C-alpha positions in Angstrom: -162.3 -29.3 -15.2 -158.9 -28.3 -13.9 -155.8 -27.0 -15.6 -154.2 -30.4 -15.2 -154.3 -32.9 -18.1 -155.0 -36.6 -18.0 -151.9 -37.0 -20.2 -149.7 -35.3 -17.7 -151.0 -37.5 -14.9 -150.5 -40.7 -16.8 -147.1 -39.8 -18.1 -145.7 -38.4 -14.8 -142.0 -39.2 -14.4 -139.6 -38.9 -11.4 -138.9 -35.2 -10.9 -142.2 -34.2 -12.5 -144.7 -35.9 -10.3 -148.2 -34.7 -9.9 -148.8 -33.0 -6.5 -152.1 -34.3 -5.1 -152.2 -31.5 -2.5 -152.5 -28.8 -5.2 -155.7 -26.7 -5.5 -156.0 -27.6 -9.2 -156.0 -31.3 -8.4 -158.5 -30.8 -5.5 -160.9 -28.9 -7.7 -161.9 -32.0 -9.7 -159.6 -35.1 -9.4 -162.3 -37.5 -10.5 -161.8 -37.6 -14.3 -158.1 -38.4 -13.6 -159.0 -41.0 -11.0 -161.2 -42.7 -13.6 -158.3 -42.8 -16.1 -155.9 -44.0 -13.4 -158.2 -46.9 -12.4 -158.3 -48.0 -16.0 -154.7 -47.4 -17.2 -152.4 -46.8 -14.2 -154.0 -48.0 -10.9 -150.8 -47.4 -9.0 -149.1 -44.1 -9.7 -146.1 -42.4 -8.2 -147.1 -38.9 -6.9 -146.1 -36.2 -4.6 -147.9 -35.2 -1.4 -146.2 -32.0 -0.4 -142.5 -32.8 0.1 -143.2 -36.6 0.3 -143.4 -39.0 -2.6 -145.4 -42.2 -2.6 -147.6 -44.6 -4.5 -151.2 -43.6 -5.1 -153.6 -46.6 -5.0 -156.9 -45.9 -6.9 -159.0 -49.1 -7.3 -161.6 -50.0 -4.7 -160.4 -53.5 -4.0 -156.7 -52.4 -3.8 -157.6 -49.6 -1.4 -159.5 -51.9 0.9 -156.6 -54.3 0.8 -154.1 -51.5 1.8 -156.4 -50.4 4.6 -156.8 -53.9 6.1 -153.4 -55.5 5.4 -151.1 -55.4 8.4 -148.1 -55.3 6.0 -148.9 -51.6 5.5 -147.9 -49.9 8.8 -148.5 -46.4 10.2 -145.2 -46.0 12.1 -142.5 -45.6 9.4 -139.8 -45.6 12.0 -140.3 -49.3 12.5 -139.3 -50.3 8.9 -137.7 -47.4 7.0 -134.0 -47.2 6.3 -132.1 -44.3 7.9 -131.7 -42.7 4.4 -135.5 -42.8 3.9 -136.2 -41.3 7.3 -133.7 -38.5 6.6 -135.8 -37.3 3.7 -138.9 -36.8 5.9 -139.8 -33.2 6.9 -138.0 -31.9 10.0 -140.1 -31.8 13.1 -139.0 -29.7 16.2 -138.6 -31.6 19.5 -141.6 -30.0 21.2 -143.9 -31.4 18.5 -142.7 -35.0 19.1 -145.6 -35.4 21.6 -148.0 -35.3 18.7 -146.4 -38.3 17.1 -148.1 -40.3 19.9 -151.5 -39.9 18.2 -153.5 -42.9 17.2 -153.2 -42.2 13.5 -149.5 -42.8 13.6 -149.7 -46.0 15.7 -150.0 -49.7 14.8 -151.3 -52.6 16.9 -151.0 -53.2 19.8 -150.4 -49.6 20.8 -153.1 -48.3 18.4 -155.6 -50.8 19.9 -154.7 -49.7 23.4 -155.1 -45.9 22.6 -158.4 -46.5 20.8 -159.8 -48.6 23.6 -159.1 -45.8 26.1 -161.2 -43.2 24.2 -163.8 -45.1 22.0 -166.5 -44.9 24.7 -166.9 -41.2 24.1 -167.8 -41.7 20.4 -170.2 -44.7 20.4 -173.4 -44.2 18.3 -175.5 -44.3 21.5 -173.4 -41.6 23.2 -173.4 -39.4 20.1 -177.2 -39.9 19.6 -177.7 -38.1 22.9 -176.3 -34.9 21.3 -178.9 -34.8 18.6 -181.2 -32.2 20.2 -178.2 -30.0 21.2 -176.7 -30.1 17.7 -180.0 -29.1 16.1 -180.3 -26.2 18.6 -176.8 -25.1 17.7 -177.5 -25.3 14.0 -180.7 -23.3 14.3 -178.9 -20.7 16.4 -176.1 -20.2 14.0 -178.4 -20.0 11.0 -180.7 -17.6 12.8 -177.8 -15.1 12.9 -177.5 -15.3 9.1 -181.2 -14.5 8.4 -180.5 -10.8 7.8 -177.5 -11.4 5.6 -178.4 -11.6 1.9 -175.0 -13.2 1.3 -172.9 -15.4 3.5 -170.0 -17.8 3.3 -171.3 -21.3 4.2 -167.8 -22.4 5.2 -166.9 -19.6 7.6 -170.4 -18.8 8.8 -171.9 -22.3 9.3 -170.0 -25.4 8.2 -167.0 -24.5 10.4 -168.6 -23.0 13.5 -171.1 -25.9 14.0 -168.6 -28.9 14.3 -165.9 -26.8 15.9 -168.4 -25.7 18.7 -169.5 -29.3 19.2 -166.0 -30.8 19.5 -164.7 -27.9 21.7 -167.7 -28.4 24.0 -167.1 -32.1 24.2 -163.4 -31.6 25.0 -164.1 -28.8 27.4 -162.2 -26.0 25.6 -163.2 -22.6 26.9 -165.1 -20.5 24.4 -162.6 -17.7 24.3 -159.9 -20.1 23.1 -161.8 -21.8 20.3 -160.9 -19.4 17.5 -157.2 -20.0 18.3 -157.8 -23.8 18.0 -159.5 -23.4 14.7 -156.8 -21.3 13.2 -154.1 -23.7 14.3 -156.0 -26.8 13.1 -156.3 -25.2 9.6 -152.6 -24.5 9.6 -151.8 -28.0 10.8 -153.5 -29.4 7.7 -151.2 -27.6 5.2 -148.7 -29.6 3.3 -145.7 -30.4 5.6 -143.1 -28.2 4.0 -140.3 -26.6 6.0 -141.8 -23.1 5.4 -145.2 -24.2 6.7 -143.6 -25.8 9.8 -141.6 -22.7 10.6 -144.8 -20.6 10.3 -146.7 -22.9 12.5 -144.1 -23.5 15.3 -144.7 -20.5 17.6 -148.4 -20.9 17.7 -148.2 -24.7 18.1 -145.7 -24.3 21.0 -148.2 -22.0 22.8 -151.1 -24.4 22.1 -149.4 -27.5 23.3 -148.3 -25.7 26.5 -151.9 -24.6 26.9 -153.3 -28.1 26.4 -150.9 -29.4 29.0 -152.1 -26.8 31.5 -155.7 -27.7 30.8 -155.1 -31.4 31.3 -153.3 -30.8 34.6 -156.2 -28.7 35.8 -158.7 -31.4 34.9 -156.5 -33.9 36.7 -156.9 -31.8 39.9 -160.5 -30.6 39.3 -162.5 -33.0 37.1 -165.3 -31.8 35.0 -167.9 -33.5 32.7 -165.8 -33.3 29.5 -163.3 -35.2 27.3 -160.3 -33.4 28.7 -161.2 -34.9 32.1 -161.9 -38.3 30.6 -158.5 -38.3 28.9 -156.6 -37.2 32.0 -158.3 -40.0 34.0 -158.5 -42.6 31.2 -157.9 -46.1 32.4 -158.7 -49.5 31.0 -157.4 -52.8 32.6 -155.0 -50.8 34.6 -153.6 -48.9 31.6 -153.5 -45.1 31.4 -152.5 -42.5 28.8 -149.1 -40.7 29.2 -149.1 -36.9 29.2 -147.8 -36.9 25.6 -150.5 -39.3 24.6 -153.1 -37.1 26.2 -151.8 -34.0 24.3 -151.7 -35.9 21.0 -155.2 -37.2 21.5 -156.6 -33.7 22.2 -155.0 -32.4 19.0 -156.2 -35.4 17.0 -159.8 -35.1 18.3 -159.8 -31.4 17.8 -158.7 -31.5 14.2 -160.4 -34.7 13.1 -163.4 -33.9 15.2 -164.5 -31.0 12.9 -162.5 -31.1 9.7 -164.5 -33.9 8.0 -167.8 -32.2 8.8 -166.7 -28.8 7.6 -165.9 -30.2 4.2 -168.9 -32.5 4.1 -171.4 -29.8 4.7 -169.8 -27.3 2.4 -168.9 -29.6 -0.6 -172.2 -31.5 0.0 -174.2 -28.2 -0.3 -172.2 -27.4 -3.5 -173.1 -30.8 -4.9 -176.8 -30.3 -4.2 -176.7 -26.9 -5.9 -175.0 -28.5 -8.9 -177.8 -31.1 -9.0 -181.0 -29.1 -8.4 -183.3 -32.1 -9.0 -181.6 -33.9 -6.1 -181.9 -30.9 -3.9 -185.6 -30.6 -4.7 -186.1 -34.3 -3.9 -184.4 -33.8 -0.5 -186.5 -30.8 0.3 -189.6 -32.9 -0.4 -188.3 -35.9 1.4 -186.4 -34.8 4.6 -186.8 -38.4 5.9 -184.2 -39.3 3.2 -181.4 -37.3 4.9 -179.5 -40.3 6.3 -179.3 -41.9 2.9 -178.5 -38.6 1.3 -175.5 -37.9 3.6 -174.1 -41.3 2.8 -174.2 -40.5 -0.9 -172.7 -37.1 -0.3 -169.9 -38.8 1.6 -169.3 -41.1 -1.4 -169.7 -38.4 -4.0 -167.9 -35.4 -2.4 -165.1 -37.3 -0.5 -164.4 -34.8 2.3 -161.4 -37.0 3.2 -159.8 -37.7 -0.2 -157.1 -40.1 0.9 -156.4 -42.3 3.9 -153.5 -41.1 6.1 -150.1 -42.4 5.3 -149.1 -46.0 5.3 -145.8 -47.6 4.6 -144.9 -50.9 3.1 -143.3 -53.1 5.8 -141.9 -55.4 3.1 -141.3 -55.4 -0.6 -144.4 -56.2 -2.6 -146.3 -55.7 -5.8 -149.7 -54.1 -6.4 -151.2 -54.3 -9.8 -147.8 -55.2 -11.3 -146.1 -52.2 -9.7 -143.2 -53.1 -7.4 -143.2 -51.2 -4.1 -140.1 -51.3 -1.9 -140.0 -51.7 1.8 -140.5 -48.4 3.6 -142.1 -46.6 0.7 -145.2 -44.4 1.3 -148.5 -45.8 0.0 -151.5 -43.5 -0.3 -154.9 -45.1 -0.5 -157.4 -42.9 -2.4 -160.8 -43.1 -0.8 -162.1 -40.6 -3.4 -161.1 -42.8 -6.3 -162.4 -46.0 -4.6 -165.8 -44.3 -4.0 -166.1 -43.7 -7.8 -165.0 -47.2 -8.8 -167.4 -48.4 -11.5 -166.8 -52.0 -10.5 -168.5 -51.3 -7.2 -170.9 -48.5 -7.8 -173.4 -48.4 -10.7 -173.1 -45.0 -12.4 -170.5 -43.8 -9.9 -170.3 -40.2 -11.4 -174.1 -39.7 -10.8 -175.2 -38.2 -7.5 -178.1 -40.3 -6.3 -179.4 -39.4 -2.9 -181.5 -42.6 -2.8 -178.5 -44.9 -3.5 -178.6 -48.2 -1.7 -176.6 -50.2 -0.9 -173.8 -47.7 -0.5 -170.6 -49.3 0.7 -168.4 -46.2 0.4 -165.0 -45.9 2.1 -165.3 -42.3 3.2 -164.4 -43.2 6.8 -161.8 -45.7 5.9 -161.8 -49.4 6.7 -160.2 -51.8 9.2 -158.7 -51.0 12.5 -158.3 -47.3 11.7 -161.9 -46.8 10.7 -162.8 -43.2 11.7 -163.6 -43.0 15.4 -165.7 -39.9 14.9 -167.9 -41.3 12.0 -171.1 -41.3 14.1 -170.6 -37.6 15.1 -169.7 -36.5 11.6 -172.8 -38.2 10.2 -175.1 -36.7 12.7 -173.7 -33.1 12.3 -174.1 -33.3 8.5 -177.6 -34.8 8.7 -178.7 -32.1 11.1 -176.7 -29.2 9.6 -177.7 -29.8 6.0 -181.3 -30.5 7.1 -181.8 -27.3 9.0 -180.0 -25.3 6.3 -182.3 -26.4 3.4 -185.3 -26.2 5.8 -184.7 -22.6 6.8 -183.4 -21.2 3.6 -185.1 -21.4 0.2 -183.6 -20.7 -3.3 -180.0 -21.0 -2.2 -177.6 -20.2 -5.0 -174.0 -19.4 -5.5 -173.0 -15.8 -5.0 -170.0 -16.1 -7.3 -169.5 -17.9 -10.7 -168.9 -21.6 -10.2 -165.5 -21.5 -11.7 -164.4 -18.9 -9.2 -164.6 -21.3 -6.3 -161.2 -22.3 -4.8 -160.2 -25.5 -3.1 -157.6 -25.8 -0.2 -154.2 -27.3 -1.1 -154.1 -29.8 1.8 -153.0 -33.4 2.1 -155.6 -36.1 3.0 -158.7 -33.8 3.2 -160.6 -32.1 0.3 -162.5 -28.9 1.1 -163.5 -25.5 -0.3 -161.8 -22.3 0.9 -165.2 -20.6 0.9 -168.7 -21.1 -0.5 -170.4 -17.7 -0.9 -174.2 -18.1 -1.1 -177.2 -16.0 -1.7 -180.6 -16.9 -0.4 -184.3 -16.2 0.2 -185.5 -16.9 3.7 -188.5 -19.2 4.2 -189.2 -18.7 7.9 
């Protein structure tokens, strides 16, 4: 239970809005979501410097994700005064605004078409043996450690290595990419932007050089595919290529980091479920779907804006206002999931919204699923009697928009083989 109170959430007034990026909120938002779904399904909140309407019921979340009246590119519909309140972005970062997450049809469709072939389930399935080998190799290095941090020592290196290999990022540069991607997910305050700018400037310049090299000397990687992407005569501009690399890098590992670490925590919190999974490794696919629903590594969908004035659950929303669809709340909605607060690794059907819905459904879902299935499977296979190395209430959650993840998960273990 967090330091926040349900009363505060329900009675939030302008100027005293709950910040849904705070670590207190991230620690356990679910009791509040349950109250919001019942009493205040559309709530005005803060997300860093921005304010918007938090949508918490499953059906309303699906509607927001599918309704074309909720747009990604706020510049199309917001008044000048509204745009002026958005965080300042230096000009060299404008290239990143060309990423798919900030685009609407037809440009979003065009960008997705040019890259989706790299992330089809069939293509990802070909990586299964390699991802298992990587998992085993990383965990082998932890065998002599009585304690380790699951986040830093396993949950992060595994997906980061995979996405960097797919992109073609040289190994010596991967730690830089990881640090920058973590910083890029901080709330978009002016101070955070100032801290991030020098490193982002170097990184964007470096990505442009890599893309230029791949254009001249193609290799078997995604950087080459992006620099040569073409469909029906269409290509990606240089800014679009840079934005796509950054998006794939961050989105390509962030979900998996949080899923493996918070998923393992959930299993430790429910030892009977962990015991069942150890005894039934064939149930890992269903288990990962339930961990996606229960843990919500992506807490909210990315920003959408009302293209016109409308009403949701009796709450008027003005044109141009930010709308935040809570995937985490939808995934605990009692009208769609029996006993939603119960972790049930055998749960079927499981129509969770962890990867979103509609045209912006997560492109990397097949990869995240496979990495979690293999990573968690090898972890509980290789290590017995895993337990927390710190008291449960000492765990801390990152204060980030959109995603929900632990800062660290210190574990102790006994080794089985």
